[in-house]
Backbone as XML, in Angstrom:
<?xml version="1.0"?>
<chain id="A" units="angstrom">
  <residue number="1" name="UNK">
    <atom name="N" x="-50.835" y="-19.159" z="-25.649"/>
    <atom name="CA" x="-51.537" y="-18.154" z="-24.841"/>
    <atom name="C" x="-50.576" y="-16.969" z="-24.565"/>
  </residue>
  <residue number="2" name="UNK">
    <atom name="N" x="-51.138" y="-15.781" z="-24.648"/>
    <atom name="CA" x="-50.249" y="-14.577" z="-24.456"/>
    <atom name="C" x="-50.388" y="-14.071" z="-23.004"/>
  </residue>
  <residue number="3" name="UNK">
    <atom name="N" x="-49.417" y="-13.290" z="-22.623"/>
    <atom name="CA" x="-49.420" y="-12.663" z="-21.300"/>
    <atom name="C" x="-50.330" y="-11.442" z="-21.400"/>
  </residue>
  <residue number="4" name="UNK">
    <atom name="N" x="-51.175" y="-11.259" z="-20.366"/>
    <atom name="CA" x="-52.181" y="-10.181" z="-20.422"/>
    <atom name="C" x="-51.687" y="-8.845" z="-20.004"/>
  </residue>
  <residue number="5" name="UNK">
    <atom name="N" x="-50.640" y="-8.773" z="-19.105"/>
    <atom name="CA" x="-50.141" y="-7.499" z="-18.627"/>
    <atom name="C" x="-48.881" y="-7.100" z="-19.366"/>
  </residue>
  <residue number="6" name="UNK">
    <atom name="N" x="-48.947" y="-6.094" z="-20.212"/>
    <atom name="CA" x="-47.789" y="-5.563" z="-20.944"/>
    <atom name="C" x="-47.659" y="-4.098" z="-20.607"/>
  </residue>
  <residue number="7" name="UNK">
    <atom name="N" x="-46.929" y="-3.773" z="-19.568"/>
    <atom name="CA" x="-46.889" y="-2.389" z="-19.115"/>
    <atom name="C" x="-46.279" y="-1.387" z="-20.073"/>
  </residue>
  <residue number="8" name="UNK">
    <atom name="N" x="-46.921" y="-0.246" z="-20.145"/>
    <atom name="CA" x="-46.388" y="0.860" z="-20.964"/>
    <atom name="C" x="-46.571" y="2.125" z="-20.116"/>
  </residue>
  <residue number="9" name="UNK">
    <atom name="N" x="-45.485" y="2.892" z="-20.028"/>
    <atom name="CA" x="-45.510" y="4.120" z="-19.168"/>
    <atom name="C" x="-46.543" y="5.127" z="-19.655"/>
  </residue>
  <residue number="10" name="UNK">
    <atom name="N" x="-46.660" y="5.261" z="-20.941"/>
    <atom name="CA" x="-47.584" y="6.274" z="-21.451"/>
    <atom name="C" x="-49.012" y="5.865" z="-21.198"/>
  </residue>
  <residue number="11" name="UNK">
    <atom name="N" x="-49.363" y="4.637" z="-21.427"/>
    <atom name="CA" x="-50.718" y="4.153" z="-21.203"/>
    <atom name="C" x="-51.107" y="4.317" z="-19.701"/>
  </residue>
  <residue number="12" name="UNK">
    <atom name="N" x="-50.114" y="3.983" z="-18.836"/>
    <atom name="CA" x="-50.354" y="4.115" z="-17.407"/>
    <atom name="C" x="-50.624" y="5.516" z="-16.985"/>
  </residue>
  <residue number="13" name="UNK">
    <atom name="N" x="-49.872" y="6.460" z="-17.547"/>
    <atom name="CA" x="-50.076" y="7.925" z="-17.292"/>
    <atom name="C" x="-51.381" y="8.417" z="-17.797"/>
  </residue>
  <residue number="14" name="UNK">
    <atom name="N" x="-51.728" y="7.992" z="-19.024"/>
    <atom name="CA" x="-52.966" y="8.446" z="-19.630"/>
    <atom name="C" x="-54.236" y="7.915" z="-18.944"/>
  </residue>
  <residue number="15" name="UNK">
    <atom name="N" x="-54.078" y="6.761" z="-18.254"/>
    <atom name="CA" x="-55.207" y="6.186" z="-17.581"/>
    <atom name="C" x="-55.285" y="6.592" z="-16.117"/>
  </residue>
  <residue number="16" name="UNK">
    <atom name="N" x="-54.145" y="6.597" z="-15.427"/>
    <atom name="CA" x="-54.119" y="6.770" z="-14.006"/>
    <atom name="C" x="-53.376" y="8.058" z="-13.519"/>
  </residue>
  <residue number="17" name="UNK">
    <atom name="N" x="-52.974" y="8.850" z="-14.495"/>
    <atom name="CA" x="-52.170" y="10.063" z="-14.159"/>
    <atom name="C" x="-52.962" y="11.158" z="-13.444"/>
  </residue>
  <residue number="18" name="UNK">
    <atom name="N" x="-52.179" y="12.153" z="-12.952"/>
    <atom name="CA" x="-52.789" y="13.251" z="-12.203"/>
    <atom name="C" x="-53.711" y="14.072" z="-13.023"/>
  </residue>
  <residue number="19" name="UNK">
    <atom name="N" x="-53.395" y="14.413" z="-14.243"/>
    <atom name="CA" x="-54.211" y="15.243" z="-15.088"/>
    <atom name="C" x="-55.524" y="14.581" z="-15.434"/>
  </residue>
  <residue number="20" name="UNK">
    <atom name="N" x="-55.496" y="13.252" z="-15.627"/>
    <atom name="CA" x="-56.758" y="12.504" z="-15.909"/>
    <atom name="C" x="-57.625" y="12.468" z="-14.692"/>
  </residue>
  <residue number="21" name="UNK">
    <atom name="N" x="-56.982" y="12.205" z="-13.504"/>
    <atom name="CA" x="-57.747" y="12.149" z="-12.255"/>
    <atom name="C" x="-58.418" y="13.509" z="-11.971"/>
  </residue>
  <residue number="22" name="UNK">
    <atom name="N" x="-57.693" y="14.622" z="-12.206"/>
    <atom name="CA" x="-58.229" y="15.926" z="-11.831"/>
    <atom name="C" x="-59.204" y="16.460" z="-12.825"/>
  </residue>
  <residue number="23" name="UNK">
    <atom name="N" x="-59.364" y="15.754" z="-13.951"/>
    <atom name="CA" x="-60.272" y="16.291" z="-15.036"/>
    <atom name="C" x="-61.732" y="15.768" z="-14.839"/>
  </residue>
  <residue number="24" name="UNK">
    <atom name="N" x="-61.941" y="14.739" z="-14.026"/>
    <atom name="CA" x="-63.277" y="14.290" z="-13.859"/>
    <atom name="C" x="-63.688" y="14.365" z="-12.380"/>
  </residue>
  <residue number="25" name="UNK">
    <atom name="N" x="-64.994" y="14.491" z="-12.113"/>
    <atom name="CA" x="-65.496" y="14.628" z="-10.751"/>
    <atom name="C" x="-65.096" y="13.445" z="-9.853"/>
  </residue>
  <residue number="26" name="UNK">
    <atom name="N" x="-65.210" y="12.202" z="-10.398"/>
    <atom name="CA" x="-64.866" y="11.030" z="-9.590"/>
    <atom name="C" x="-63.343" y="10.979" z="-9.352"/>
  </residue>
  <residue number="27" name="UNK">
    <atom name="N" x="-62.567" y="11.415" z="-10.340"/>
    <atom name="CA" x="-61.105" y="11.485" z="-10.206"/>
    <atom name="C" x="-60.705" y="12.425" z="-9.109"/>
  </residue>
  <residue number="28" name="UNK">
    <atom name="N" x="-61.404" y="13.552" z="-9.016"/>
    <atom name="CA" x="-61.150" y="14.528" z="-7.962"/>
    <atom name="C" x="-61.402" y="13.912" z="-6.612"/>
  </residue>
  <residue number="29" name="UNK">
    <atom name="N" x="-62.468" y="13.093" z="-6.507"/>
    <atom name="CA" x="-62.793" y="12.396" z="-5.242"/>
    <atom name="C" x="-61.677" y="11.453" z="-4.888"/>
  </residue>
  <residue number="30" name="UNK">
    <atom name="N" x="-61.128" y="10.737" z="-5.852"/>
    <atom name="CA" x="-60.039" y="9.790" z="-5.611"/>
    <atom name="C" x="-58.827" y="10.579" z="-5.052"/>
  </residue>
  <residue number="31" name="UNK">
    <atom name="N" x="-58.478" y="11.710" z="-5.713"/>
    <atom name="CA" x="-57.336" y="12.503" z="-5.218"/>
    <atom name="C" x="-57.571" y="13.006" z="-3.823"/>
  </residue>
  <residue number="32" name="UNK">
    <atom name="N" x="-58.787" y="13.475" z="-3.582"/>
    <atom name="CA" x="-59.127" y="14.014" z="-2.235"/>
    <atom name="C" x="-59.001" y="12.915" z="-1.169"/>
  </residue>
  <residue number="33" name="UNK">
    <atom name="N" x="-59.502" y="11.724" z="-1.469"/>
    <atom name="CA" x="-59.460" y="10.594" z="-0.574"/>
    <atom name="C" x="-58.043" y="10.177" z="-0.285"/>
  </residue>
  <residue number="34" name="UNK">
    <atom name="N" x="-57.174" y="10.201" z="-1.295"/>
    <atom name="CA" x="-55.762" y="9.783" z="-1.141"/>
    <atom name="C" x="-55.023" y="10.842" z="-0.322"/>
  </residue>
  <residue number="35" name="UNK">
    <atom name="N" x="-55.349" y="12.111" z="-0.561"/>
    <atom name="CA" x="-54.744" y="13.174" z="0.232"/>
    <atom name="C" x="-55.139" y="13.031" z="1.714"/>
  </residue>
  <residue number="36" name="UNK">
    <atom name="N" x="-56.414" y="12.838" z="1.948"/>
    <atom name="CA" x="-56.954" y="12.672" z="3.331"/>
    <atom name="C" x="-56.294" y="11.530" z="4.027"/>
  </residue>
  <residue number="37" name="UNK">
    <atom name="N" x="-56.094" y="10.410" z="3.279"/>
    <atom name="CA" x="-55.489" y="9.231" z="3.876"/>
    <atom name="C" x="-54.000" y="9.451" z="4.132"/>
  </residue>
  <residue number="38" name="UNK">
    <atom name="N" x="-53.372" y="10.363" z="3.437"/>
    <atom name="CA" x="-51.974" y="10.652" z="3.690"/>
    <atom name="C" x="-51.036" y="9.885" z="2.790"/>
  </residue>
  <residue number="39" name="UNK">
    <atom name="N" x="-51.528" y="9.570" z="1.605"/>
    <atom name="CA" x="-50.694" y="8.809" z="0.669"/>
    <atom name="C" x="-49.470" y="9.607" z="0.227"/>
  </residue>
  <residue number="40" name="UNK">
    <atom name="N" x="-48.314" y="8.937" z="0.067"/>
    <atom name="CA" x="-47.127" y="9.627" z="-0.400"/>
    <atom name="C" x="-47.320" y="10.019" z="-1.866"/>
  </residue>
  <residue number="41" name="UNK">
    <atom name="N" x="-47.928" y="9.171" z="-2.647"/>
    <atom name="CA" x="-48.219" y="9.456" z="-4.053"/>
    <atom name="C" x="-49.705" y="9.529" z="-4.231"/>
  </residue>
  <residue number="42" name="UNK">
    <atom name="N" x="-50.216" y="10.633" z="-4.696"/>
    <atom name="CA" x="-51.660" y="10.743" z="-4.859"/>
    <atom name="C" x="-52.093" y="10.273" z="-6.274"/>
  </residue>
  <residue number="43" name="UNK">
    <atom name="N" x="-51.139" y="10.220" z="-7.191"/>
    <atom name="CA" x="-51.388" y="9.740" z="-8.541"/>
    <atom name="C" x="-50.138" y="9.001" z="-8.962"/>
  </residue>
  <residue number="44" name="UNK">
    <atom name="N" x="-50.257" y="8.358" z="-10.146"/>
    <atom name="CA" x="-49.134" y="7.590" z="-10.713"/>
    <atom name="C" x="-47.988" y="8.571" z="-11.022"/>
  </residue>
  <residue number="45" name="UNK">
    <atom name="N" x="-46.829" y="8.220" z="-10.523"/>
    <atom name="CA" x="-45.626" y="9.099" z="-10.815"/>
    <atom name="C" x="-45.087" y="8.688" z="-12.201"/>
  </residue>
  <residue number="46" name="UNK">
    <atom name="N" x="-44.941" y="9.710" z="-13.019"/>
    <atom name="CA" x="-44.458" y="9.441" z="-14.354"/>
    <atom name="C" x="-43.271" y="10.331" z="-14.677"/>
  </residue>
  <residue number="47" name="UNK">
    <atom name="N" x="-42.385" y="9.875" z="-15.469"/>
    <atom name="CA" x="-41.245" y="10.671" z="-15.906"/>
    <atom name="C" x="-41.236" y="10.737" z="-17.388"/>
  </residue>
  <residue number="48" name="UNK">
    <atom name="N" x="-40.750" y="11.790" z="-17.921"/>
    <atom name="CA" x="-40.749" y="11.957" z="-19.402"/>
    <atom name="C" x="-39.726" y="10.935" z="-19.969"/>
  </residue>
  <residue number="49" name="UNK">
    <atom name="N" x="-40.130" y="10.285" z="-21.009"/>
    <atom name="CA" x="-39.255" y="9.312" z="-21.640"/>
    <atom name="C" x="-38.653" y="9.946" z="-22.892"/>
  </residue>
  <residue number="50" name="UNK">
    <atom name="N" x="-37.455" y="9.465" z="-23.251"/>
    <atom name="CA" x="-36.815" y="9.973" z="-24.442"/>
    <atom name="C" x="-37.491" y="9.504" z="-25.699"/>
  </residue>
  <residue number="51" name="UNK">
    <atom name="N" x="-37.648" y="10.411" z="-26.646"/>
    <atom name="CA" x="-38.205" y="10.036" z="-27.899"/>
    <atom name="C" x="-37.163" y="10.195" z="-28.985"/>
  </residue>
  <residue number="52" name="UNK">
    <atom name="N" x="-37.131" y="9.281" z="-29.884"/>
    <atom name="CA" x="-36.100" y="9.335" z="-30.978"/>
    <atom name="C" x="-36.537" y="10.196" z="-32.115"/>
  </residue>
</chain>
């Protein structure tokens, strides 16, 4: 049996990143709600990775 969670930074950013959130109406609601709540991070923090 295989492990189900195999984290990838790119996949995480493409699914939960700021640009994805701000591109849809429901994503905008999520960002607004997180801002209102006072979250330190309103979206997934991503850093550029080195490409060979």
